[in-house]
C-alpha positions as protocol buffer text, in pm:
chain_id: "A"
residue {
  index: 1
  type: MET
  ca { x: -1383 y: -508 z: 2692 }
}
residue {
  index: 2
  type: LYS
  ca { x: -1496 y: -782 z: 2455 }
}
residue {
  index: 3
  type: ALA
  ca { x: -1301 y: -870 z: 2140 }
}
residue {
  index: 4
  type: THR
  ca { x: -1405 y: -1092 z: 1848 }
}
residue {
  index: 5
  type: TYR
  ca { x: -1278 y: -1146 z: 1494 }
}
residue {
  index: 6
  type: LYS
  ca { x: -1436 y: -1230 z: 1159 }
}
residue {
  index: 7
  type: LYS
  ca { x: -1301 y: -1344 z: 824 }
}
residue {
  index: 8
  type: HIS
  ca { x: -1420 y: -1175 z: 504 }
}
residue {
  index: 9
  type: ILE
  ca { x: -1346 y: -1265 z: 142 }
}
residue {
  index: 10
  type: LEU
  ca { x: -1329 y: -969 z: -97 }
}
residue {
  index: 11
  type: ASN
  ca { x: -1409 y: -1048 z: -460 }
}
residue {
  index: 12
  type: PHE
  ca { x: -1232 y: -859 z: -740 }
}
residue {
  index: 13
  type: LYS
  ca { x: -1457 y: -699 z: -1002 }
}
residue {
  index: 14
  type: ARG
  ca { x: -1224 y: -845 z: -1263 }
}
residue {
  index: 15
  type: PRO
  ca { x: -916 y: -1066 z: -1228 }
}
residue {
  index: 16
  type: SER
  ca { x: -623 y: -837 z: -1143 }
}
residue {
  index: 17
  type: GLY
  ca { x: -277 y: -925 z: -1272 }
}
residue {
  index: 18
  type: THR
  ca { x: 53 y: -885 z: -1093 }
}
residue {
  index: 19
  type: SER
  ca { x: 392 y: -1038 z: -1172 }
}
residue {
  index: 20
  type: ARG
  ca { x: 305 y: -1305 z: -912 }
}
residue {
  index: 21
  type: GLY
  ca { x: -11 y: -1413 z: -1089 }
}
residue {
  index: 22
  type: VAL
  ca { x: -375 y: -1315 z: -1122 }
}
residue {
  index: 23
  type: LEU
  ca { x: -589 y: -1228 z: -819 }
}
residue {
  index: 24
  type: THR
  ca { x: -963 y: -1305 z: -815 }
}
residue {
  index: 25
  type: GLU
  ca { x: -1027 y: -1276 z: -441 }
}
residue {
  index: 26
  type: LYS
  ca { x: -861 y: -1138 z: -130 }
}
residue {
  index: 27
  type: GLU
  ca { x: -897 y: -1271 z: 223 }
}
residue {
  index: 28
  type: THR
  ca { x: -910 y: -1021 z: 507 }
}
residue {
  index: 29
  type: TRP
  ca { x: -992 y: -1032 z: 879 }
}
residue {
  index: 30
  type: PHE
  ca { x: -1170 y: -787 z: 1109 }
}
residue {
  index: 31
  type: LEU
  ca { x: -1104 y: -732 z: 1476 }
}
residue {
  index: 32
  type: LEU
  ca { x: -1414 y: -603 z: 1658 }
}
residue {
  index: 33
  type: LEU
  ca { x: -1399 y: -445 z: 2005 }
}
residue {
  index: 34
  type: GLU
  ca { x: -1696 y: -369 z: 2226 }
}
residue {
  index: 35
  type: GLU
  ca { x: -1693 y: -162 z: 2545 }
}
residue {
  index: 36
  type: ASN
  ca { x: -1968 y: 38 z: 2718 }
}
residue {
  index: 37
  type: GLY
  ca { x: -2194 y: 15 z: 2416 }
}
residue {
  index: 38
  type: LYS
  ca { x: -1925 y: 142 z: 2177 }
}
residue {
  index: 39
  type: ILE
  ca { x: -1771 y: -56 z: 1891 }
}
residue {
  index: 40
  type: GLY
  ca { x: -1419 y: -44 z: 1749 }
}
residue {
  index: 41
  type: VAL
  ca { x: -1334 y: -191 z: 1408 }
}
residue {
  index: 42
  type: GLY
  ca { x: -987 y: -285 z: 1283 }
}
residue {
  index: 43
  type: GLU
  ca { x: -883 y: -463 z: 966 }
}
residue {
  index: 44
  type: CYS
  ca { x: -602 y: -718 z: 961 }
}
residue {
  index: 45
  type: GLY
  ca { x: -512 y: -700 z: 593 }
}
residue {
  index: 46
  type: LEU
  ca { x: -334 y: -1028 z: 527 }
}
residue {
  index: 47
  type: LEU
  ca { x: -219 y: -1079 z: 168 }
}
residue {
  index: 48
  type: ARG
  ca { x: -156 y: -1447 z: 107 }
}
residue {
  index: 49
  type: GLY
  ca { x: 174 y: -1524 z: -62 }
}
residue {
  index: 50
  type: LEU
  ca { x: 330 y: -1190 z: 25 }
}
residue {
  index: 51
  type: SER
  ca { x: 260 y: -1090 z: 387 }
}
residue {
  index: 52
  type: VAL
  ca { x: 528 y: -1213 z: 626 }
}
residue {
  index: 53
  type: ASP
  ca { x: 248 y: -1323 z: 859 }
}
residue {
  index: 54
  type: ASP
  ca { x: 96 y: -1557 z: 600 }
}
residue {
  index: 55
  type: ARG
  ca { x: 144 y: -1859 z: 823 }
}
residue {
  index: 56
  type: PRO
  ca { x: -66 y: -2151 z: 954 }
}
residue {
  index: 57
  type: ASP
  ca { x: -111 y: -2002 z: 1302 }
}
residue {
  index: 58
  type: TYR
  ca { x: -258 y: -1670 z: 1181 }
}
residue {
  index: 59
  type: GLU
  ca { x: -613 y: -1735 z: 1303 }
}
residue {
  index: 60
  type: GLU
  ca { x: -475 y: -1883 z: 1624 }
}
residue {
  index: 61
  type: LYS
  ca { x: -292 y: -1553 z: 1684 }
}
residue {
  index: 62
  type: LEU
  ca { x: -616 y: -1361 z: 1630 }
}
residue {
  index: 63
  type: GLN
  ca { x: -781 y: -1583 z: 1892 }
}
residue {
  index: 64
  type: TRP
  ca { x: -492 y: -1505 z: 2127 }
}
residue {
  index: 65
  type: VAL
  ca { x: -539 y: -1131 z: 2070 }
}
residue {
  index: 66
  type: CYS
  ca { x: -909 y: -1156 z: 2156 }
}
residue {
  index: 67
  type: GLN
  ca { x: -830 y: -1350 z: 2474 }
}
residue {
  index: 68
  type: ASN
  ca { x: -561 y: -1098 z: 2575 }
}
residue {
  index: 69
  type: ILE
  ca { x: -723 y: -772 z: 2462 }
}
residue {
  index: 70
  type: HIS
  ca { x: -692 y: -647 z: 2822 }
}
residue {
  index: 71
  type: LEU
  ca { x: -318 y: -604 z: 2761 }
}
residue {
  index: 72
  type: GLY
  ca { x: -395 y: -288 z: 2565 }
}
residue {
  index: 73
  type: LYS
  ca { x: -275 y: -154 z: 2230 }
}
residue {
  index: 74
  type: ASP
  ca { x: 92 y: -90 z: 2311 }
}
residue {
  index: 75
  type: LYS
  ca { x: 164 y: -420 z: 2486 }
}
residue {
  index: 76
  type: LEU
  ca { x: -20 y: -615 z: 2216 }
}
residue {
  index: 77
  type: TRP
  ca { x: 178 y: -435 z: 1944 }
}
residue {
  index: 78
  type: GLN
  ca { x: 505 y: -552 z: 2103 }
}
residue {
  index: 79
  type: GLU
  ca { x: 378 y: -908 z: 2136 }
}
residue {
  index: 80
  type: LEU
  ca { x: 270 y: -913 z: 1770 }
}
residue {
  index: 81
  type: LEU
  ca { x: 601 y: -816 z: 1604 }
}
residue {
  index: 82
  type: GLU
  ca { x: 587 y: -1112 z: 1367 }
}
residue {
  index: 83
  type: PHE
  ca { x: 223 y: -1035 z: 1272 }
}
residue {
  index: 84
  type: PRO
  ca { x: 233 y: -684 z: 1122 }
}
residue {
  index: 85
  type: SER
  ca { x: -116 y: -700 z: 971 }
}
residue {
  index: 86
  type: ILE
  ca { x: -261 y: -787 z: 1314 }
}
residue {
  index: 87
  type: GLN
  ca { x: -55 y: -507 z: 1470 }
}
residue {
  index: 88
  type: PHE
  ca { x: -227 y: -265 z: 1235 }
}
residue {
  index: 89
  type: GLY
  ca { x: -568 y: -419 z: 1300 }
}
residue {
  index: 90
  type: VAL
  ca { x: -517 y: -377 z: 1676 }
}
residue {
  index: 91
  type: GLU
  ca { x: -408 y: -13 z: 1637 }
}
residue {
  index: 92
  type: MET
  ca { x: -707 y: 57 z: 1415 }
}
residue {
  index: 93
  type: ALA
  ca { x: -958 y: -114 z: 1645 }
}
residue {
  index: 94
  type: PHE
  ca { x: -841 y: 78 z: 1954 }
}
residue {
  index: 95
  type: LEU
  ca { x: -842 y: 411 z: 1767 }
}
residue {
  index: 96
  type: SER
  ca { x: -1190 y: 330 z: 1637 }
}
residue {
  index: 97
  type: LEU
  ca { x: -1318 y: 244 z: 1986 }
}
residue {
  index: 98
  type: GLN
  ca { x: -1185 y: 571 z: 2127 }
}
residue {
  index: 99
  type: ALA
  ca { x: -1309 y: 784 z: 1837 }
}
residue {
  index: 100
  type: GLU
  ca { x: -1630 y: 987 z: 1844 }
}
residue {
  index: 101
  type: SER
  ca { x: -1726 y: 824 z: 1516 }
}
residue {
  index: 102
  type: THR
  ca { x: -1629 y: 459 z: 1449 }
}
residue {
  index: 103
  type: PHE
  ca { x: -1444 y: 529 z: 1124 }
}
residue {
  index: 104
  type: GLU
  ca { x: -1304 y: 877 z: 1190 }
}
residue {
  index: 105
  type: LEU
  ca { x: -971 y: 774 z: 1340 }
}
residue {
  index: 106
  type: PHE
  ca { x: -773 y: 1092 z: 1265 }
}
residue {
  index: 107
  type: PRO
  ca { x: -1012 y: 1392 z: 1252 }
}
residue {
  index: 108
  type: SER
  ca { x: -873 y: 1652 z: 1008 }
}
residue {
  index: 109
  type: ASN
  ca { x: -963 y: 1873 z: 715 }
}
residue {
  index: 110
  type: PHE
  ca { x: -951 y: 1553 z: 509 }
}
residue {
  index: 111
  type: THR
  ca { x: -1227 y: 1382 z: 711 }
}
residue {
  index: 112
  type: LYS
  ca { x: -1426 y: 1709 z: 712 }
}
residue {
  index: 113
  type: GLY
  ca { x: -1421 y: 1703 z: 331 }
}
residue {
  index: 114
  type: LYS
  ca { x: -1218 y: 2025 z: 314 }
}
residue {
  index: 115
  type: ASP
  ca { x: -894 y: 1884 z: 173 }
}
residue {
  index: 116
  type: THR
  ca { x: -779 y: 1599 z: -53 }
}
residue {
  index: 117
  type: ILE
  ca { x: -490 y: 1354 z: -99 }
}
residue {
  index: 118
  type: THR
  ca { x: -322 y: 1332 z: -441 }
}
residue {
  index: 119
  type: ILE
  ca { x: -304 y: 967 z: -550 }
}
residue {
  index: 120
  type: ASN
  ca { x: -163 y: 771 z: -841 }
}
residue {
  index: 121
  type: GLY
  ca { x: -381 y: 593 z: -1095 }
}
residue {
  index: 122
  type: LEU
  ca { x: -299 y: 222 z: -1086 }
}
residue {
  index: 123
  type: VAL
  ca { x: -279 y: 27 z: -1412 }
}
residue {
  index: 124
  type: TRP
  ca { x: -296 y: -349 z: -1364 }
}
residue {
  index: 125
  type: MET
  ca { x: -107 y: -605 z: -1568 }
}
residue {
  index: 126
  type: GLY
  ca { x: -282 y: -783 z: -1848 }
}
residue {
  index: 127
  type: GLU
  ca { x: -291 y: -801 z: -2224 }
}
residue {
  index: 128
  type: GLU
  ca { x: -149 y: -496 z: -2399 }
}
residue {
  index: 129
  type: ALA
  ca { x: -494 y: -376 z: -2515 }
}
residue {
  index: 130
  type: PHE
  ca { x: -635 y: -404 z: -2163 }
}
residue {
  index: 131
  type: MET
  ca { x: -344 y: -208 z: -2014 }
}
residue {
  index: 132
  type: LYS
  ca { x: -374 y: 59 z: -2284 }
}
residue {
  index: 133
  type: LYS
  ca { x: -749 y: 91 z: -2211 }
}
residue {
  index: 134
  type: GLN
  ca { x: -676 y: 139 z: -1840 }
}
residue {
  index: 135
  type: ILE
  ca { x: -415 y: 405 z: -1918 }
}
residue {
  index: 136
  type: GLU
  ca { x: -663 y: 595 z: -2138 }
}
residue {
  index: 137
  type: GLU
  ca { x: -925 y: 577 z: -1860 }
}
residue {
  index: 138
  type: LYS
  ca { x: -683 y: 705 z: -1593 }
}
residue {
  index: 139
  type: LEU
  ca { x: -575 y: 996 z: -1813 }
}
residue {
  index: 140
  type: ALA
  ca { x: -939 y: 1080 z: -1892 }
}
residue {
  index: 141
  type: ASP
  ca { x: -1017 y: 1069 z: -1518 }
}
residue {
  index: 142
  type: GLY
  ca { x: -766 y: 1346 z: -1456 }
}
residue {
  index: 143
  type: PHE
  ca { x: -481 y: 1156 z: -1289 }
}
residue {
  index: 144
  type: THR
  ca { x: -144 y: 1333 z: -1313 }
}
residue {
  index: 145
  type: CYS
  ca { x: 49 y: 1033 z: -1179 }
}
residue {
  index: 146
  type: ILE
  ca { x: 16 y: 688 z: -1337 }
}
residue {
  index: 147
  type: LYS
  ca { x: 159 y: 371 z: -1184 }
}
residue {
  index: 148
  type: LEU
  ca { x: 217 y: 79 z: -1422 }
}
residue {
  index: 149
  type: LYS
  ca { x: 264 y: -277 z: -1303 }
}
residue {
  index: 150
  type: ILE
  ca { x: 533 y: -427 z: -1526 }
}
residue {
  index: 151
  type: GLY
  ca { x: 714 y: -760 z: -1552 }
}
residue {
  index: 152
  type: ALA
  ca { x: 431 y: -989 z: -1660 }
}
residue {
  index: 153
  type: ILE
  ca { x: 410 y: -934 z: -2037 }
}
residue {
  index: 154
  type: ASP
  ca { x: 682 y: -890 z: -2302 }
}
residue {
  index: 155
  type: PHE
  ca { x: 920 y: -610 z: -2198 }
}
residue {
  index: 156
  type: GLN
  ca { x: 907 y: -445 z: -2542 }
}
residue {
  index: 157
  type: GLN
  ca { x: 526 y: -430 z: -2518 }
}
residue {
  index: 158
  type: GLU
  ca { x: 565 y: -262 z: -2178 }
}
residue {
  index: 159
  type: LEU
  ca { x: 805 y: -7 z: -2328 }
}
residue {
  index: 160
  type: ASP
  ca { x: 545 y: 53 z: -2602 }
}
residue {
  index: 161
  type: LEU
  ca { x: 284 y: 132 z: -2336 }
}
residue {
  index: 162
  type: VAL
  ca { x: 514 y: 387 z: -2173 }
}
residue {
  index: 163
  type: THR
  ca { x: 586 y: 529 z: -2520 }
}
residue {
  index: 164
  type: PHE
  ca { x: 210 y: 564 z: -2573 }
}
residue {
  index: 165
  type: ILE
  ca { x: 179 y: 783 z: -2261 }
}
residue {
  index: 166
  type: ARG
  ca { x: 487 y: 990 z: -2338 }
}
residue {
  index: 167
  type: LYS
  ca { x: 375 y: 1049 z: -2698 }
}
residue {
  index: 168
  type: HIS
  ca { x: 81 y: 1245 z: -2560 }
}
residue {
  index: 169
  type: PHE
  ca { x: 212 y: 1377 z: -2226 }
}
residue {
  index: 170
  type: ASP
  ca { x: 555 y: 1495 z: -2112 }
}
residue {
  index: 171
  type: GLU
  ca { x: 692 y: 1434 z: -1762 }
}
residue {
  index: 172
  type: LYS
  ca { x: 570 y: 1777 z: -1642 }
}
residue {
  index: 173
  type: THR
  ca { x: 212 y: 1681 z: -1729 }
}
residue {
  index: 174
  type: ILE
  ca { x: 205 y: 1312 z: -1630 }
}
residue {
  index: 175
  type: GLU
  ca { x: 435 y: 1148 z: -1376 }
}
residue {
  index: 176
  type: ILE
  ca { x: 494 y: 779 z: -1449 }
}
residue {
  index: 177
  type: ARG
  ca { x: 592 y: 525 z: -1185 }
}
residue {
  index: 178
  type: VAL
  ca { x: 654 y: 160 z: -1265 }
}
residue {
  index: 179
  type: ASP
  ca { x: 642 y: -137 z: -1030 }
}
residue {
  index: 180
  type: ALA
  ca { x: 830 y: -452 z: -1128 }
}
residue {
  index: 181
  type: ASN
  ca { x: 743 y: -648 z: -811 }
}
residue {
  index: 182
  type: GLY
  ca { x: 1091 y: -806 z: -830 }
}
residue {
  index: 183
  type: ALA
  ca { x: 1039 y: -937 z: -1184 }
}
residue {
  index: 184
  type: PHE
  ca { x: 1385 y: -851 z: -1324 }
}
residue {
  index: 185
  type: SER
  ca { x: 1690 y: -1072 z: -1272 }
}
residue {
  index: 186
  type: PRO
  ca { x: 1997 y: -895 z: -1126 }
}
residue {
  index: 187
  type: ASN
  ca { x: 2189 y: -961 z: -1450 }
}
residue {
  index: 188
  type: GLU
  ca { x: 1940 y: -782 z: -1673 }
}
residue {
  index: 189
  type: ALA
  ca { x: 1804 y: -518 z: -1433 }
}
residue {
  index: 190
  type: LEU
  ca { x: 2045 y: -232 z: -1506 }
}
residue {
  index: 191
  type: GLU
  ca { x: 2005 y: -271 z: -1882 }
}
residue {
  index: 192
  type: LYS
  ca { x: 1625 y: -263 z: -1844 }
}
residue {
  index: 193
  type: LEU
  ca { x: 1647 y: 44 z: -1618 }
}
residue {
  index: 194
  type: GLN
  ca { x: 1857 y: 219 z: -1884 }
}
residue {
  index: 195
  type: LEU
  ca { x: 1594 y: 140 z: -2149 }
}
residue {
  index: 196
  type: LEU
  ca { x: 1317 y: 267 z: -1920 }
}
residue {
  index: 197
  type: SER
  ca { x: 1509 y: 583 z: -1831 }
}
residue {
  index: 198
  type: GLN
  ca { x: 1455 y: 735 z: -2177 }
}
residue {
  index: 199
  type: TYR
  ca { x: 1089 y: 793 z: -2078 }
}
residue {
  index: 200
  type: GLN
  ca { x: 1163 y: 1028 z: -1785 }
}
residue {
  index: 201
  type: LEU
  ca { x: 1006 y: 801 z: -1524 }
}
residue {
  index: 202
  type: HIS
  ca { x: 966 y: 913 z: -1164 }
}
residue {
  index: 203
  type: SER
  ca { x: 1077 y: 580 z: -1014 }
}
residue {
  index: 204
  type: ILE
  ca { x: 1068 y: 202 z: -1027 }
}
residue {
  index: 205
  type: GLU
  ca { x: 953 y: -11 z: -736 }
}
residue {
  index: 206
  type: GLN
  ca { x: 1144 y: -324 z: -641 }
}
residue {
  index: 207
  type: PRO
  ca { x: 1316 y: -401 z: -976 }
}
residue {
  index: 208
  type: ILE
  ca { x: 1467 y: -728 z: -841 }
}
residue {
  index: 209
  type: LYS
  ca { x: 1343 y: -973 z: -580 }
}
residue {
  index: 210
  type: ALA
  ca { x: 1389 y: -878 z: -214 }
}
residue {
  index: 211
  type: GLY
  ca { x: 1680 y: -1020 z: -14 }
}
residue {
  index: 212
  type: GLN
  ca { x: 1953 y: -960 z: -273 }
}
residue {
  index: 213
  type: PHE
  ca { x: 2117 y: -678 z: -76 }
}
residue {
  index: 214
  type: VAL
  ca { x: 2447 y: -650 z: -267 }
}
residue {
  index: 215
  type: ALA
  ca { x: 2276 y: -658 z: -608 }
}
residue {
  index: 216
  type: MET
  ca { x: 2013 y: -405 z: -496 }
}
residue {
  index: 217
  type: GLN
  ca { x: 2278 y: -177 z: -343 }
}
residue {
  index: 218
  type: GLN
  ca { x: 2474 y: -179 z: -671 }
}
residue {
  index: 219
  type: LEU
  ca { x: 2156 y: -112 z: -865 }
}
residue {
  index: 220
  type: CYS
  ca { x: 2063 y: 184 z: -644 }
}
residue {
  index: 221
  type: LYS
  ca { x: 2414 y: 321 z: -691 }
}
residue {
  index: 222
  type: LYS
  ca { x: 2417 y: 290 z: -1072 }
}
residue {
  index: 223
  type: THR
  ca { x: 2051 y: 343 z: -1160 }
}
residue {
  index: 224
  type: PRO
  ca { x: 1970 y: 619 z: -1410 }
}
residue {
  index: 225
  type: PHE
  ca { x: 1646 y: 704 z: -1223 }
}
residue {
  index: 226
  type: PRO
  ca { x: 1520 y: 649 z: -864 }
}
residue {
  index: 227
  type: ILE
  ca { x: 1453 y: 307 z: -712 }
}
residue {
  index: 228
  type: ALA
  ca { x: 1191 y: 257 z: -442 }
}
residue {
  index: 229
  type: LEU
  ca { x: 1210 y: -39 z: -203 }
}
residue {
  index: 230
  type: ASP
  ca { x: 881 y: -216 z: -135 }
}
residue {
  index: 231
  type: GLU
  ca { x: 892 y: -592 z: -62 }
}
residue {
  index: 232
  type: GLU
  ca { x: 1243 y: -536 z: 75 }
}
residue {
  index: 233
  type: LEU
  ca { x: 1090 y: -390 z: 393 }
}
residue {
  index: 234
  type: ILE
  ca { x: 870 y: -693 z: 463 }
}
residue {
  index: 235
  type: GLY
  ca { x: 981 y: -902 z: 760 }
}
residue {
  index: 236
  type: VAL
  ca { x: 1226 y: -643 z: 897 }
}
residue {
  index: 237
  type: PHE
  ca { x: 1091 y: -601 z: 1251 }
}
residue {
  index: 238
  type: ASP
  ca { x: 1375 y: -461 z: 1461 }
}
residue {
  index: 239
  type: TYR
  ca { x: 1455 y: -86 z: 1458 }
}
residue {
  index: 240
  type: GLU
  ca { x: 1829 y: -158 z: 1431 }
}
residue {
  index: 241
  type: ASP
  ca { x: 1771 y: -395 z: 1140 }
}
residue {
  index: 242
  type: LYS
  ca { x: 1567 y: -127 z: 961 }
}
residue {
  index: 243
  type: MET
  ca { x: 1859 y: 115 z: 993 }
}
residue {
  index: 244
  type: LYS
  ca { x: 2105 y: -150 z: 870 }
}
residue {
  index: 245
  type: LEU
  ca { x: 1890 y: -227 z: 566 }
}
residue {
  index: 246
  type: LEU
  ca { x: 1864 y: 136 z: 453 }
}
residue {
  index: 247
  type: ASP
  ca { x: 2233 y: 198 z: 526 }
}
residue {
  index: 248
  type: ALA
  ca { x: 2331 y: -109 z: 323 }
}
residue {
  index: 249
  type: ILE
  ca { x: 2113 y: -47 z: 17 }
}
residue {
  index: 250
  type: GLN
  ca { x: 2077 y: 334 z: 21 }
}
residue {
  index: 251
  type: PRO
  ca { x: 1764 y: 351 z: -196 }
}
residue {
  index: 252
  type: GLN
  ca { x: 1620 y: 675 z: -328 }
}
residue {
  index: 253
  type: TYR
  ca { x: 1272 y: 595 z: -189 }
}
residue {
  index: 254
  type: ILE
  ca { x: 1087 y: 347 z: 31 }
}
residue {
  index: 255
  type: ILE
  ca { x: 720 y: 254 z: 0 }
}
residue {
  index: 256
  type: LEU
  ca { x: 520 y: 203 z: 317 }
}
residue {
  index: 257
  type: LYS
  ca { x: 233 y: -45 z: 334 }
}
residue {
  index: 258
  type: PRO
  ca { x: 111 y: -39 z: 696 }
}
residue {
  index: 259
  type: SER
  ca { x: -45 y: -387 z: 676 }
}
residue {
  index: 260
  type: PHE
  ca { x: 297 y: -530 z: 582 }
}
residue {
  index: 261
  type: ILE
  ca { x: 522 y: -333 z: 819 }
}
residue {
  index: 262
  type: GLY
  ca { x: 346 y: -306 z: 1155 }
}
residue {
  index: 263
  type: GLY
  ca { x: 78 y: -45 z: 1102 }
}
residue {
  index: 264
  type: ILE
  ca { x: 107 y: 311 z: 1226 }
}
residue {
  index: 265
  type: LYS
  ca { x: 396 y: 260 z: 1467 }
}
residue {
  index: 266
  type: GLY
  ca { x: 591 y: 49 z: 1218 }
}
residue {
  index: 267
  type: SER
  ca { x: 540 y: 309 z: 943 }
}
residue {
  index: 268
  type: LEU
  ca { x: 653 y: 594 z: 1168 }
}
residue {
  index: 269
  type: GLU
  ca { x: 972 y: 403 z: 1252 }
}
residue {
  index: 270
  type: TRP
  ca { x: 1058 y: 361 z: 884 }
}
residue {
  index: 271
  type: ILE
  ca { x: 978 y: 728 z: 813 }
}
residue {
  index: 272
  type: GLU
  ca { x: 1201 y: 847 z: 1097 }
}
residue {
  index: 273
  type: ILE
  ca { x: 1492 y: 631 z: 980 }
}
residue {
  index: 274
  type: ALA
  ca { x: 1444 y: 724 z: 612 }
}
residue {
  index: 275
  type: GLU
  ca { x: 1418 y: 1098 z: 667 }
}
residue {
  index: 276
  type: LYS
  ca { x: 1741 y: 1103 z: 868 }
}
residue {
  index: 277
  type: ARG
  ca { x: 1910 y: 955 z: 557 }
}
residue {
  index: 278
  type: ASN
  ca { x: 1736 y: 1184 z: 306 }
}
residue {
  index: 279
  type: ILE
  ca { x: 1544 y: 889 z: 164 }
}
residue {
  index: 280
  type: GLY
  ca { x: 1201 y: 980 z: 29 }
}
residue {
  index: 281
  type: TRP
  ca { x: 885 y: 780 z: 96 }
}
residue {
  index: 282
  type: TRP
  ca { x: 519 y: 748 z: 16 }
}
residue {
  index: 283
  type: MET
  ca { x: 230 y: 544 z: 150 }
}
residue {
  index: 284
  type: THR
  ca { x: 44 y: 267 z: -30 }
}
residue {
  index: 285
  type: SER
  ca { x: -250 y: 45 z: 55 }
}
residue {
  index: 286
  type: ALA
  ca { x: -213 y: -332 z: 16 }
}
residue {
  index: 287
  type: LEU
  ca { x: -552 y: -433 z: -123 }
}
residue {
  index: 288
  type: GLU
  ca { x: -735 y: -381 z: 207 }
}
residue {
  index: 289
  type: SER
  ca { x: -1110 y: -326 z: 214 }
}
residue {
  index: 290
  type: ASN
  ca { x: -1236 y: 31 z: 256 }
}
residue {
  index: 291
  type: VAL
  ca { x: -1196 y: -11 z: 634 }
}
residue {
  index: 292
  type: GLY
  ca { x: -818 y: -46 z: 610 }
}
residue {
  index: 293
  type: LEU
  ca { x: -790 y: 199 z: 319 }
}
residue {
  index: 294
  type: ASN
  ca { x: -980 y: 458 z: 525 }
}
residue {
  index: 295
  type: ALA
  ca { x: -739 y: 420 z: 818 }
}
residue {
  index: 296
  type: ILE
  ca { x: -433 y: 445 z: 590 }
}
residue {
  index: 297
  type: ALA
  ca { x: -569 y: 750 z: 409 }
}
residue {
  index: 298
  type: GLN
  ca { x: -656 y: 937 z: 731 }
}
residue {
  index: 299
  type: PHE
  ca { x: -316 y: 852 z: 882 }
}
residue {
  index: 300
  type: THR
  ca { x: -135 y: 953 z: 561 }
}
residue {
  index: 301
  type: TYR
  ca { x: -304 y: 1293 z: 555 }
}
residue {
  index: 302
  type: THR
  ca { x: -165 y: 1374 z: 901 }
}
residue {
  index: 303
  type: LEU
  ca { x: 192 y: 1317 z: 770 }
}
residue {
  index: 304
  type: ASN
  ca { x: 168 y: 1606 z: 522 }
}
residue {
  index: 305
  type: ASN
  ca { x: 352 y: 1427 z: 239 }
}
residue {
  index: 306
  type: LYS
  ca { x: 256 y: 1604 z: -84 }
}
residue {
  index: 307
  type: MET
  ca { x: 373 y: 1330 z: -322 }
}
residue {
  index: 308
  type: PRO
  ca { x: 103 y: 1121 z: -495 }
}
residue {
  index: 309
  type: GLN
  ca { x: 15 y: 832 z: -264 }
}
residue {
  index: 310
  type: GLY
  ca { x: -87 y: 478 z: -363 }
}
residue {
  index: 311
  type: LEU
  ca { x: -439 y: 488 z: -220 }
}
residue {
  index: 312
  type: GLY
  ca { x: -664 y: 429 z: -520 }
}
residue {
  index: 313
  type: THR
  ca { x: -765 y: 68 z: -453 }
}
residue {
  index: 314
  type: GLY
  ca { x: -1114 y: 121 z: -306 }
}
residue {
  index: 315
  type: GLY
  ca { x: -1302 y: 39 z: -626 }
}
residue {
  index: 316
  type: LEU
  ca { x: -1149 y: -303 z: -692 }
}
residue {
  index: 317
  type: TYR
  ca { x: -1409 y: -524 z: -523 }
}
residue {
  index: 318
  type: THR
  ca { x: -1772 y: -619 z: -581 }
}
residue {
  index: 319
  type: ASN
  ca { x: -1838 y: -658 z: -208 }
}
residue {
  index: 320
  type: ASN
  ca { x: -1643 y: -375 z: -48 }
}
residue {
  index: 321
  type: PHE
  ca { x: -1811 y: -162 z: 219 }
}
residue {
  index: 322
  type: ASP
  ca { x: -1979 y: 161 z: 112 }
}
residue {
  index: 323
  type: CYS
  ca { x: -1802 y: 457 z: 268 }
}
residue {
  index: 324
  type: PRO
  ca { x: -1734 y: 831 z: 221 }
}
residue {
  index: 325
  type: LEU
  ca { x: -1402 y: 777 z: 38 }
}
residue {
  index: 326
  type: ALA
  ca { x: -1426 y: 894 z: -322 }
}
residue {
  index: 327
  type: ILE
  ca { x: -1190 y: 977 z: -611 }
}
residue {
  index: 328
  type: LYS
  ca { x: -1213 y: 1272 z: -848 }
}
residue {
  index: 329
  type: GLU
  ca { x: -947 y: 1395 z: -1092 }
}
residue {
  index: 330
  type: GLY
  ca { x: -665 y: 1205 z: -924 }
}
residue {
  index: 331
  type: GLN
  ca { x: -762 y: 1320 z: -574 }
}
residue {
  index: 332
  type: LEU
  ca { x: -887 y: 1103 z: -288 }
}
residue {
  index: 333
  type: TYR
  ca { x: -1143 y: 1290 z: -81 }
}
residue {
  index: 334
  type: TYR
  ca { x: -1403 y: 1238 z: 190 }
}
residue {
  index: 335
  type: ASN
  ca { x: -1758 y: 1287 z: 65 }
}
residue {
  index: 336
  type: THR
  ca { x: -1933 y: 1385 z: 387 }
}
residue {
  index: 337
  type: ASP
  ca { x: -2275 y: 1325 z: 224 }
}
residue {
  index: 338
  type: LEU
  ca { x: -2200 y: 952 z: 211 }
}
residue {
  index: 339
  type: ASN
  ca { x: -2226 y: 713 z: 506 }
}
residue {
  index: 340
  type: TRP
  ca { x: -2056 y: 392 z: 609 }
}
residue {
  index: 341
  type: ASP
  ca { x: -2234 y: 63 z: 548 }
}
residue {
  index: 342
  type: PHE
  ca { x: -2025 y: -187 z: 741 }
}
residue {
  index: 343
  type: LYS
  ca { x: -2216 y: -514 z: 728 }
}
residue {
  index: 344
  type: PHE
  ca { x: -2096 y: -868 z: 662 }
}
């Protein structure tokens, strides 16, 4: 078996705002396997500034993987504990190599075009008018779950945006999730949650920065509506440590981004631990190209979680790869009339 890797820079169609700043491009890496005339493709979806494996020896580790590909998927996964995005890339590449079709990793009614995955409509941070325009577009497109990134503009303006949605749609018609990306300080978080709670929100992701276990535990205990941990899961590699984290904080939900938490195996560990504690979960992409998004979507479908998933990021880039993934009326589906165009 031969293994190689390639770097690819994805360019955003328009600058995309988060509480950590504005993104104009996204670096990603592909792991390519060749054996007996077959090709396997995996994406190592590194997100600079957030991924725990954003470190100087990242490319060196990819070289090591290519030199040691003979170790196989399971052994490599163990050796790559501190490189979760490469773990996922390795899993993906081996599944792809073994699959009948390079990009059909989990054959199902989803990949046959017979079933769909409900997803949320993502509204990026920006000026109030820009955010309002996005909200109007998502509602017109038929989404029944809207996710708002908050924490970058004036909080009152953000409340006004939520008011705008609720003025036209009640919580039975439109589910609203908000994602603070750790933007609130522990001192102000509960007060802000109480102000947000009047809008019947589904949940808030990561209201305060990760690593503040006592403050987050208190917040989860007192919150007027559910809290979902996101960044909090990053860098927690050991199964025992995962249990300790959820036991300490006791969140209402966790959000799983395979590229951040060790791919398929890492996600399944978190799900097992969460479900034993009656903690809900959903799956989210982390700005991967359509290669990674495709793997996450197919994997997610097999888990039979009926909540809206965070998988609507395929249209963000000017130079993504054409593929059968499509969105219609808040549903992600596989258009079997479309083909993959995976070229660099």
